[in-house]
N, C-alpha and C positions, 0 to 999 in steps of 0.2 A: 850573660846577663843582658848585654846590649841586644843580642838577637831576640831574646825573650821579650824585652821591652818593645822592640820594633814590631814583633808579631802581635803583641797586645794592642799597640797603636793601630796597626793595619786592621785588626779585627774590629776595633772601635770605628774606624773610618768606613769599613764595609757596612757596619750596622747603621751608621749615620746616613750613608748614601742610599742604603736600602729603604730607610724610612723616608728620605726626601723625595725619591723618584715618584712614588704613587701620588704624592701631594701635587707635584707638577702635572701629572696625567689627569687628576680630577679637575684641576683648575682649567685645563685646556678643554675638557668636555663641557664644563659649565659655560665657558665662553661660546663654544659652538652652539650649545642649546639656547643660550640667550640670543645669539644671532638669528637662529632659526625662528624663535618666538617673535623677535622684532620683525623679521621678514613676513611672517604670517599676519602680524598685526597690521603692517603696512598694506598687505594684500587685501585684508578685510576692510580696511578703511577705503581703499580704492573701489572695492566692490560696492560698499555702502554708498559711496558718492555716485557711482554709475547707476545703482539702483534708484537712488533719489532723483537723479536727472531723468531717468526713463519714466519714473512714476509721475514726475512733473509734466513730461510730454504727454503721457497717457491721460492725465487729468485734463490738460488743455484740450486734447482731442474729444474726450467725453463731454466737456462743457460745450465745445463747438457743435458736436453732434446733437446735444440736447437742445441747443438754441435752434439748430436747423429743424429738428423735429417739431419743436414748438411753433416755429414759423410755418412749417408745412401743415401742421394741424390747424392753425388759424386760417391758412389759405383754403384748406379743404372745407372748413366750416363756412367760410364766405362763399365758396363755390356751391356748397350744398344749399345754403339759404337762397342763393341766386336762382338755382335750378328749381327749388320749391316755389319761389315767388313766380318764376316764369311759368311753371306748370299750373299754379293757381290762376294766373292771369289768362293763360290759354284756355283752361277750363271755363273761366268766367266768360270769355269771348265766345266759346262754343255754346254755352248755355244761352248767352244773349242772342246768338245767331239762331239757335233753335227756337227761341221765343219769337223772334222776328219772322221765321219761316212759318210758325204756327199762325201768327197774325195774318200773314199773306194768305195762308190756306183758308182762314176764316173769311177774309175779304172775298177771296175767289168763290168760296161756297155761297156766300151771301149774294154775290153777283150772279152765280149760276141760278140760284133760287129765283131771283128777280127776273132773269131772262126767261126761265121756265114759266113764270107767272105771265109775263107779257106775251109769250108764245101762245099760251092757252087763251089769253084774252083776244089775241088776233085771230086765232082759229074760231073762237066763238063768234066774234064779229063777222068774220068772213062767211061762216056757215049759216048764220041766222039772220044777218043784216041788222042786228040789234046794236045799240050803242055799247061802247066799251064798258064792260062791267068787271069788277074785281073777281078774280077766281083764285082758288087755293087747291093745293094738291090734296088737302083733306077738308072735311066739313068742319068749320070752326064751331066752337060752342058759343052760346049767347054772349053778347058783349059784357054782360054782368058777371060772367065767370072768369074770362081771361081776355087780354087784348089780342090783337092779331099776332100771328106767329112771328113775323119779321120784327114787329115792335117789341114783343116780349123778349126775343133772342137778343136784339141789339141792346136793350136796356140791361139785360143780365150780363152781357159781355162788357159793357161799359162799367158796371159796378164791379165786375171781377178785375178788370184792369186797374181800377182805382183802389183795389184792396178792400172793398166792402164785401167781404166773403159771405157773411150771413144773408145779406140781401140778395146777392148774386146766386147763392145756393137755393134760396126760395124760388127765384125766378126761373132758374134752370130746371128745378124740380117741377114747377108749373108747366114749363115747356114740354117736359117728358110726359106729363100727365095728360095734356091736351093735344100735343102735336108729335106723338111718338113715331109717326110714320112719315115725317117729312125729311127732306135731305139734310137738314141741320140737326136732326135728333142725335146722331152719333156724336157730333161736336158737343151738344149740351150734356150728354152723359159723360163725356171725357172731362169737361170742365167741373162737373160734380165730383169726379174722382180727384182732379187737381186741387180743388178746395180742401178736400179731406187730407190730401198729402201735405199741403202747405200748413195746415193746422196741426199736423202731427198725428192724425188719426190713420195710421198706416194700415191697420187691419181692414178698416172700411174702405180705404183707398184701393187696396188690392181687390176687394169684391166689386167696387165700381169700375175699375180698369178691366176686370173680367167681363163685366156687362158690355163694355165697348167691344172687346174681342169676340164675344159670343154673339151679340145681337147685331153688330155692325162690322163684320170682318173685312168687308170691302171698302170701308170708309177711309178717308184720308188721315183719320186720327188713330188708326190701328197701330202703326209703328210706334207712335209716341206713347200710346197706352201700354204697349208691351214693354217699352223701355222704362217707363215710370213704374210699372208693376215690378220689374226686376229691382229697381232702386228701393221701392217700398219693402220688398222682401229682405233686402240687405239691411235696411233700417231695423227690421224686426229680428235681425241676427239669424235669419234663415239663409246662410251663405250658399249652401248647395243649391237650394231652390232658386235663389237670385241668379246664380251663375248659369244655371240651366235656362232660365228665362232670357237672359241676355244673349246666350249662344243661339237660342231659338230665334230671337229677333234677327241676329246676323245672318242666319240661314235663310230666313223668309224675305228679308229686305236688305240684301248685302250692299247695295249702292246708296242706301238712304243715309241722311245725316244722323238719324237715330242709331244706325249700325256703327258709325264712326264713334259716337259717344259711348256706345256699349263696348267697343274694343278698347277705348281709353280707360273705362272703368274696370274692365277685366284685367288690363295691364297693371293698374294700380293695386288690384287685389292679388296679383301674382297668379292669376288663373289663366289657363289656356283658352284661347278664343277659337271658335270654329269658323272657317271661311268657306266651307263647302255648302252649296245650296241644298236645300232639303228636297225630298223626292217630289213634294207638291209643287215646288218651284221649278224643278226640272220638267215636270209634266206640262207646265205652262209654256 
């Protein structure tokens, strides 16, 4: 009986121990799992902190780069405005110089005309022994129709320089009507074209510049007439024709101030300029 009781007690103990051991194993695995989860949580927290710090650094770098770009853009705008202003000032000085050169040419032409008249008068006095008498390269019309050529031209030029274009146009027109064969006829025709250009009549200006080039090709106004004809064509939005005219000017008169102005205008247009002299120029 005692042995039987001991066996029963031993069986009960085995059953109890068998039921307790898995409980301890499950509790140990749960602790390990909780430890791993906590480690992963800590690692994620550290990664988040590191990510936030790096994002902060990147944000500061982006802000600094943006500020630098804004400052650079402002500097570029200032430089561009300065360059444009300098280019405008330079173009204005070139145009002013061109006008002064034209005025000097006019004065020189007028002086040449007067010298030619005096030479004719001296020749007449020496040949015939008569008193000095006014002579002219052409036979002037009666005084009731037009004043003497030098008076008419000087009056027209004075009104042109004063901006009285309507009056100057009428006087230059009279000069071409009565004195078309004098040395200053080419100048008078040029100023007729200039008046049309300044008043915005670009089509008529082109035709008048053509008259200078066709009727007075050897005159001192030919380079200026071809330059302004190119400008007038550009104003009429005939870009190709204007570029061709400016390049033709550069070929015919490569060392003239008008050629320099033509090169500057072609550069602004982004068009290629020709620096080679034409065949006619080479033949000379």
